[in-house]
N, C-alpha and C positions, 0 to 999 in steps of 0.2 A: 756791713755796710759799707765799710769806711775802708775795709781790706780790697775790697772790690774796685774800689776808686785806684786805689795804690796799683794793683793789677792795670786797670786799663792804663793808669798814665805811664805804668813802665813799657805796656805795649804802645801809646803813643812814641815814647824815646826810642825803641827799636824799630817803629816803621818805619821812623824820622831815620835814625841809621842806614838801614838798607837803603832807601831813597839817595841818601848821599854818597854812598858806594857804585851805586849803580851809577849816578850822576858823574861820579869821577872815572868810571868805566867809559863813559861814551863820553867824557872832554879829555879824556888821553886814546880814542882809538886811533888817532893815526899816528899816532909815534909808535916809532918803532921799536921793537921790542918789547912792549910793553904786556903784561900779565895781569888780565882783570884780577879784581878779586870779588866775591863775592859773599853775602853776607847771610847765615841763617839766624832766627830766631827760636829760641829754644826756650823751653821752662826751667825755672830756675825754685829755688825755696821759696814757698809761701804764695806759689801761682804767678809767682812775676817772671816778669818775660826778659832774655838776655838777648846781645845778638854777640853772635859766634863770627869772626870773619876771615876765610883764610884766601889763599891766592892762588887761584886756576894757574895749572900746570901744562894745561893741553896744550900743542904747539901750534903756531901760524903759519901761513901758506907764508914760504919764500919765494923772492920774486928776487931779479938780477939787480944789483945795486947800480943807479945809473950815476952814482958822482964816482964810480969807479971801472975805469979801462979795463980791469984784467978778468972781468967776466963772474966777479966772485957774488955772494946770494947775502941778502940781507932776512931775517925776519920783520913779517909784520906783526901789528897787533892780534892779541888773539878775542880781543872784544867783538860778540857778536850784539847787533845793535837792535836785532828784531830781540834777542832775549831778555835786554835789556830793557825793551819797551813791555816786555810782558813783566819784567820784575816789578817796574815802577807800577805797572797798573794793580798789581798786585797788591803790593805796598800802601798805594793809595787806598782801594778798598778799608783795606786792615784799618788803616789811619781812620779813616772815614765814620766804621762801624766801631769803633772805640772812643772818637769824640760825640757819637751822639749817644753811647751808652753814658756817658759823663753829664753830657747834657741830657737826659730823660732823668739821671741821678738829682741833679738839681732840680730840676722840674718840679722830682717828687716833692724832695724835702720843701719847697718854697710852699707848693700846696699843703704841705702838713704843716707846716708853720701858719699859714693862712686859718687852717679850721683849728686850730689848738689856741691861737687868740693872738 
């Protein structure tokens, strides 16, 4: 049973990492030429959960640079706010589910200890 709690704890950390990466993307969504990161949770040894982070290479819209008079273009951020909202909702649900598993384990252990005496 202890291994299960460790797995849930590693999942809590992984979902927290996902939310942090997504929050960073949102915070930089108005920064020119910002490339969003993507955090993927993958199964590691013994059922643990790890986060793999990679930078997206998708191009962003090009717009006329208002600070230059030569007609040059600049690239905007490739962050999609709607996609980030979905990522954050999924990560929050995963976090909540694993927290409830730990809570259920704690309550069950407490009940068993009360019964034993």
